[in-house]
Backbone as CSV, one residue per row, in Angstrom:
resi,resn,N_x,N_y,N_z,CA_x,CA_y,CA_z,C_x,C_y,C_z
1,MET,173.201,43.290,102.525,173.643,43.316,103.800,174.844,42.116,103.697
2,ALA,176.060,42.735,104.215,177.440,41.584,104.030,177.249,40.522,105.122
3,ARG,177.711,39.483,104.620,177.442,38.399,105.330,178.915,38.364,105.933
4,THR,178.913,37.872,107.281,179.852,37.785,108.151,180.498,36.481,108.060
5,PRO,181.783,36.222,108.012,182.283,34.731,108.250,182.022,34.281,109.516
6,ALA,181.439,33.172,109.725,181.261,32.239,110.983,182.945,32.209,111.534
7,PRO,182.906,32.432,112.853,183.829,32.237,113.430,184.670,30.921,113.450
8,SER,185.827,30.683,113.387,186.434,29.628,112.674,186.768,28.607,114.083
9,ARG,186.122,27.177,114.003,186.477,26.660,115.087,187.900,25.725,114.835
10,ARG,188.677,25.721,115.544,189.928,25.027,115.206,189.596,23.390,115.496
11,VAL,189.591,22.520,114.818,189.356,21.012,115.303,190.532,20.554,115.735
12,LYS,190.335,20.080,117.156,191.385,19.621,117.807,191.935,18.169,117.269
13,PRO,192.958,17.832,116.727,193.190,16.652,116.026,193.403,15.321,117.038
14,ASP,192.783,14.129,116.727,192.998,13.410,117.715,193.982,12.646,118.060
15,SER,194.213,12.180,119.229,195.605,11.650,119.593,195.693,10.353,119.300
16,ASP,196.824,10.082,119.049,197.257,8.578,118.661,196.622,7.506,118.805
17,ALA,196.360,7.354,120.171,195.768,6.106,120.933,194.328,6.312,120.361
18,ALA,193.645,7.139,120.198,192.091,7.316,119.713,192.236,6.862,118.055
19,VAL,192.943,7.386,117.317,193.258,6.879,116.056,193.429,5.338,115.990
20,ILE,194.358,4.909,117.153,194.713,3.532,116.749,193.321,2.812,117.289
21,ARG,192.674,3.224,118.546,191.761,2.701,118.881,190.501,2.431,118.123
22,ARG,190.205,3.562,117.020,189.512,3.429,116.090,189.827,2.416,115.139
23,GLN,190.873,2.413,114.832,191.382,1.488,113.378,191.247,-0.150,113.936
24,LEU,191.730,-0.207,115.303,191.544,-1.380,115.608,189.924,-1.703,115.886
25,ILE,188.871,-0.770,116.246,187.696,-1.075,116.304,186.885,-1.694,115.000
26,TRP,187.519,-1.003,113.749,187.000,-1.088,112.428,187.540,-2.737,111.968
27,THR,188.588,-2.813,112.427,189.672,-4.125,111.943,188.754,-5.147,112.502
28,PHE,188.643,-5.417,113.915,187.652,-6.003,114.612,186.392,-6.323,113.997
29,GLY,185.695,-4.982,113.796,184.312,-5.142,112.929,184.270,-5.907,111.605
30,ILE,185.103,-5.694,110.654,185.317,-6.185,109.601,185.791,-7.640,109.805
31,LEU,186.474,-8.197,110.615,186.932,-9.703,110.785,185.569,-10.173,111.338
32,ALA,184.863,-9.696,112.271,183.713,-10.179,112.621,182.352,-10.411,111.626
33,VAL,182.428,-9.547,110.721,181.481,-9.835,109.759,181.926,-10.827,108.824
34,ILE,183.148,-10.969,108.355,183.815,-12.101,107.739,183.725,-13.317,108.135
35,ALA,183.774,-13.370,109.357,183.891,-14.826,110.176,182.245,-15.013,110.172
36,GLY,181.325,-14.029,110.530,179.956,-14.546,110.488,179.505,-14.869,108.921
37,LEU,179.928,-14.360,107.979,179.396,-14.977,106.638,179.985,-16.163,106.253
38,SER,181.404,-16.404,106.609,181.915,-18.001,106.638,181.206,-19.008,107.190
39,TYR,181.231,-18.387,108.425,180.057,-19.617,109.208,178.633,-19.918,108.723
40,GLY,178.019,-18.739,108.113,176.643,-18.785,107.855,176.579,-19.645,106.480
41,THR,177.857,-19.286,105.724,177.890,-20.400,104.524,178.134,-21.698,104.855
42,TYR,179.206,-22.179,105.713,179.274,-23.677,106.425,177.803,-23.986,106.626
43,TRP,177.445,-23.431,107.699,176.237,-23.531,108.386,175.267,-24.071,107.417
44,GLY,174.927,-23.329,106.415,173.935,-23.413,105.179,174.149,-24.404,104.500
45,ARG,175.491,-24.997,104.135,175.796,-26.271,103.616,175.531,-27.398,103.987
46,GLU,175.968,-27.109,105.581,175.585,-28.492,106.325,174.325,-28.467,106.703
47,LEU,173.425,-27.611,106.443,171.792,-27.896,106.426,171.405,-27.819,105.180
48,GLY,171.903,-28.147,104.222,171.515,-28.268,103.050,170.573,-27.125,102.230
49,TRP,170.944,-26.178,102.736,170.319,-24.860,102.164,168.579,-24.756,102.440
50,GLY,168.132,-25.637,102.987,166.981,-25.725,103.330,166.404,-26.891,102.819
51,ASP,167.068,-27.701,102.486,166.673,-28.738,101.597,167.163,-30.189,102.114
52,PRO,166.548,-30.749,103.072,167.014,-31.843,103.998,167.747,-33.100,102.849
53,ALA,167.191,-33.252,102.060,167.634,-34.352,101.105,169.117,-34.180,100.659
54,LYS,169.632,-32.804,100.302,170.784,-32.244,99.894,171.918,-32.465,101.541
55,ALA,171.300,-31.970,102.700,171.961,-32.222,103.819,172.092,-33.786,103.956
56,ILE,171.371,-34.576,103.894,171.399,-36.131,104.062,172.344,-36.593,103.107
57,ALA,172.113,-36.230,101.909,173.265,-36.806,100.867,174.640,-36.290,101.128
58,ARG,174.788,-35.300,101.531,176.290,-34.584,101.781,176.897,-35.030,103.020
59,LYS,176.112,-35.455,104.135,176.634,-36.101,105.522,176.682,-37.582,105.003
60,MET,176.090,-38.121,104.264,176.207,-39.682,104.098,177.418,-39.694,103.015
61,SER,177.807,-38.884,102.241,178.996,-38.767,101.087,180.121,-38.678,102.186
62,GLN,179.937,-37.594,103.060,181.183,-37.368,104.148,181.499,-38.492,104.566
63,GLY,180.256,-38.977,105.340,180.673,-40.628,105.878,181.092,-41.732,105.134
64,GLU,180.725,-41.873,104.168,181.194,-42.926,103.320,182.631,-42.567,102.707
65,THR,183.004,-41.457,102.397,184.369,-41.110,101.993,185.193,-41.113,102.986
66,ALA,184.966,-40.749,104.459,185.638,-40.971,105.737,185.801,-42.631,105.944
67,PHE,184.907,-43.226,105.760,185.003,-44.907,105.927,185.812,-45.545,104.904
68,VAL,185.585,-45.168,103.780,186.671,-45.631,102.752,188.248,-45.392,102.906
69,ASN,188.359,-44.365,103.340,189.769,-43.702,103.782,190.318,-43.862,105.366
70,GLY,189.271,-44.957,105.837,189.800,-45.370,107.204,189.910,-44.270,108.166
71,ASP,189.218,-43.284,108.190,188.958,-42.375,109.166,187.417,-42.511,109.862
72,LEU,187.399,-43.819,110.458,186.456,-44.048,111.043,185.669,-43.580,112.216
73,GLU,186.565,-42.692,113.079,186.087,-41.582,113.882,185.268,-40.558,113.066
74,GLN,185.307,-39.885,112.286,184.867,-39.210,111.034,183.526,-39.511,110.485
75,ALA,183.761,-40.794,110.272,182.499,-41.620,109.673,181.127,-41.846,110.859
76,VAL,182.067,-42.152,111.986,180.682,-42.500,112.989,180.176,-40.871,113.138
77,GLN,180.954,-39.825,113.267,180.308,-38.427,113.730,179.114,-38.025,112.358
78,ALA,179.640,-38.295,110.990,178.874,-38.262,109.909,177.285,-38.764,109.757
79,TYR,177.533,-40.259,110.215,176.455,-40.854,110.269,175.636,-40.616,111.400
80,ALA,176.146,-40.332,112.613,175.323,-40.076,113.920,174.561,-38.704,113.716
81,THR,175.404,-37.603,112.925,174.712,-36.605,112.541,173.060,-36.770,112.016
82,VAL,173.600,-37.651,110.634,172.096,-37.842,109.994,171.065,-38.360,110.526
83,VAL,171.504,-39.645,111.669,170.639,-40.215,112.559,170.100,-38.982,113.549
84,LYS,170.511,-38.196,114.039,170.192,-37.567,115.028,169.128,-36.488,114.321
85,ARG,169.703,-35.909,113.141,169.142,-34.481,112.660,167.578,-35.062,111.905
86,TYR,167.835,-36.261,111.296,166.985,-36.720,110.439,166.513,-38.074,110.821
87,PRO,165.685,-38.541,111.815,165.693,-39.853,112.030,164.610,-40.568,111.591
88,GLU,163.575,-39.720,111.033,162.362,-40.391,110.207,162.759,-40.777,108.727
89,ASP,163.863,-40.186,108.310,164.493,-40.092,107.120,164.972,-41.561,106.496
90,PRO,164.398,-42.245,105.378,164.582,-43.632,105.073,166.392,-43.917,105.306
91,GLN,166.883,-42.898,104.820,168.514,-43.134,104.956,169.019,-43.220,106.452
92,ALA,168.243,-42.991,107.400,168.611,-42.785,108.602,169.050,-44.434,108.867
93,VAL,168.351,-45.214,108.429,168.692,-46.726,108.761,169.917,-46.917,108.202
94,GLN,170.273,-46.682,106.812,171.419,-46.659,106.490,172.579,-45.928,107.085
95,ALA,172.301,-45.063,107.891,173.378,-44.343,108.168,173.430,-45.350,109.950
96,MET,172.568,-45.696,110.312,172.839,-46.167,111.382,173.182,-48.018,111.458
97,THR,173.154,-48.105,110.271,174.075,-49.610,109.842,175.437,-49.193,109.710
98,GLN,175.841,-48.094,109.219,177.173,-47.849,108.996,177.741,-47.542,110.078
99,GLU,177.198,-46.550,110.997,177.647,-46.240,112.024,177.975,-47.384,112.825
100,ALA,177.186,-48.298,113.005,177.342,-49.350,113.971,178.507,-50.240,113.249
101,THR,178.667,-50.480,112.135,180.115,-51.128,111.495,181.051,-50.172,111.777
102,ALA,181.057,-49.526,111.642,182.362,-48.412,111.876,182.793,-48.564,113.233
103,LEU,181.598,-48.326,114.560,182.054,-48.535,115.486,182.398,-49.813,116.164
104,GLN,181.945,-51.029,115.081,182.329,-52.391,115.270,184.092,-52.331,115.154
105,GLN,184.231,-51.976,114.027,185.760,-51.652,113.260,186.822,-51.016,114.562
106,LEU,186.156,-50.141,115.091,186.948,-49.340,115.888,186.827,-50.175,117.294
107,GLY,186.338,-51.339,117.623,186.516,-52.050,118.645,185.530,-51.455,119.764
108,ARG,184.649,-50.165,119.467,183.658,-50.115,120.525,182.312,-50.838,120.320
109,LEU,182.532,-51.947,120.889,181.312,-52.708,120.872,180.282,-52.451,121.688
110,SER,180.195,-52.289,122.708,179.083,-51.481,123.365,178.342,-50.804,122.547
111,GLU,179.222,-49.792,122.187,178.648,-48.563,121.508,177.658,-48.874,120.134
112,SER,178.535,-49.998,119.448,177.780,-50.791,118.277,176.699,-51.116,118.514
113,LEU,176.506,-51.952,119.868,175.387,-52.649,120.512,174.135,-51.972,120.302
114,GLY,174.390,-50.696,121.096,173.004,-49.657,121.283,172.738,-48.955,120.076
115,VAL,173.637,-48.940,119.039,173.016,-48.385,117.692,172.248,-49.448,117.087
116,LEU,172.972,-50.697,117.034,172.078,-52.057,116.581,170.591,-52.088,117.259
117,MET,170.550,-51.962,118.512,169.457,-52.390,119.238,168.308,-51.138,118.895
118,SER,168.800,-49.954,118.654,168.040,-48.970,118.040,167.576,-48.997,116.850
119,LEU,168.321,-49.559,116.136,167.947,-49.604,114.744,167.131,-51.115,114.579
120,ASP,167.369,-52.079,115.514,166.449,-53.071,115.932,164.785,-52.570,116.233
121,GLY,164.824,-51.895,116.861,163.522,-51.265,117.326,163.016,-50.432,116.399
122,LYS,163.643,-49.611,115.530,163.236,-48.798,114.508,162.429,-49.827,113.756
123,LEU,163.365,-50.823,113.143,162.654,-51.686,112.328,161.488,-52.334,112.607
124,ALA,161.543,-53.206,113.665,160.251,-53.657,114.420,159.225,-52.672,114.580
125,SER,159.146,-51.507,114.778,158.014,-50.635,115.183,157.628,-50.473,113.465
126,LYS,158.316,-50.710,112.617,157.514,-50.404,111.240,157.039,-51.739,110.788
127,GLY,157.148,-52.903,111.414,156.767,-54.250,111.058,157.708,-54.890,109.771
128,ASP,158.935,-54.442,109.868,159.714,-54.951,108.740,160.381,-55.989,109.030
129,LYS,160.191,-56.929,107.999,160.709,-58.292,107.800,161.567,-58.372,106.856
130,SER,162.316,-57.413,106.550,163.343,-57.607,105.092,164.711,-58.285,105.749
131,ASP,165.594,-58.206,104.581,166.774,-58.835,104.833,167.540,-57.770,105.932
132,LEU,167.468,-56.959,105.875,167.929,-56.015,106.516,167.629,-55.970,107.970
133,LYS,166.475,-56.408,108.342,165.991,-56.869,109.849,166.808,-58.060,110.224
134,ALA,167.172,-59.102,109.303,167.758,-60.063,109.375,169.353,-59.981,109.567
135,TYR,169.625,-58.941,109.096,171.535,-58.465,108.669,171.480,-57.982,110.002
136,THR,170.370,-56.875,110.746,170.952,-56.194,111.902,170.731,-57.262,113.121
137,LEU,169.814,-58.510,113.129,169.604,-59.399,114.212,171.118,-60.202,114.044
138,LEU,171.661,-60.341,112.997,173.041,-61.354,112.859,174.037,-60.389,113.546
139,GLN,173.993,-59.239,113.222,175.129,-58.132,113.607,175.216,-57.977,114.998
140,ILE,173.687,-57.909,115.741,173.692,-57.766,117.187,174.033,-59.243,117.818
141,ALA,173.924,-60.313,117.324,174.508,-61.588,117.790,175.903,-61.351,117.736
142,LYS,176.380,-61.110,116.557,177.760,-61.092,116.437,178.526,-60.059,117.731
143,VAL,178.134,-59.032,117.803,178.414,-58.045,118.786,178.511,-58.289,120.075
144,LYS,177.154,-59.199,120.153,176.841,-59.717,121.831,178.107,-60.790,121.922
145,LYS,178.162,-61.689,121.073,179.272,-62.604,121.278,180.815,-62.130,121.320
146,GLY,181.313,-60.972,120.742,182.043,-60.113,120.914,182.259,-59.843,122.098
147,LEU,181.206,-59.359,123.035,181.095,-59.057,124.171,180.879,-60.261,125.477
148,ASN,181.434,-61.329,124.784,181.078,-62.330,125.716,179.843,-62.660,126.311
149,ASP,178.802,-62.187,125.546,177.420,-62.679,126.203,176.833,-63.727,125.230
150,TYR,177.391,-64.805,125.495,177.058,-66.046,124.552,175.581,-66.259,124.702
151,SER,174.834,-65.970,125.803,173.622,-66.355,125.824,172.469,-65.632,125.133
152,GLY,173.023,-64.276,125.188,172.529,-63.004,124.088,172.507,-63.435,122.907
153,ALA,173.639,-63.665,122.701,173.818,-64.066,121.144,173.081,-65.128,120.609
154,MET,172.779,-66.550,121.498,172.127,-67.281,121.177,170.663,-67.273,120.884
155,GLU,170.443,-66.573,121.970,168.785,-65.871,121.907,168.733,-65.092,120.497
156,THR,169.372,-64.076,120.114,169.434,-63.249,118.974,169.600,-64.298,117.802
157,TYR,170.406,-65.152,117.584,170.340,-66.173,116.423,169.087,-66.816,116.480
158,GLN,168.726,-67.451,117.498,167.185,-67.841,117.511,166.076,-67.187,116.799
159,ARG,166.110,-65.770,117.304,165.149,-64.891,116.596,165.247,-64.484,115.064
160,VAL,166.564,-64.911,114.661,166.878,-64.962,113.215,166.060,-65.999,112.572
161,ARG,166.295,-67.047,113.170,165.631,-68.554,112.784,164.284,-68.294,112.822
162,ASN,163.695,-67.964,114.145,162.208,-68.132,113.958,161.645,-66.612,113.065
163,GLU,162.071,-65.549,113.061,161.721,-64.631,112.278,161.945,-64.491,110.590
164,HIS,162.792,-65.099,110.500,163.330,-65.075,109.014,163.635,-66.355,108.236
């Protein structure tokens, strides 16, 4: 039996608008995938790729570099990120100290006092009697003095004297 060819269907060519629309969809799709991969890479590095120690070291390094370069706002952000994300890590104490120092240098004394008071509470809850505790109290007194809270400064100096 002879095979008869199937009737030919003529494919109607797409309009120019349909072609352009399809090209735009593909272009935006590819750009979205690239942006997603870039953001994922950045996000992963910021979080230490699952290793908190790496993330903390990276943020502390960013803070130190910014501090040395005089970009105190960036330093404050880096240190605050460590404190917020990893409050129980031992380096959070160092980050709080550095954040308070940067805030003092920026003239944001009330914010610095808040960080120092939090640090004092954190050290007190651990029963810390170290030099860091004494240093923190001295910084609190200094900031209170800068805020014209002389009686608060005197009380804090008295605490240093009594506790250390």
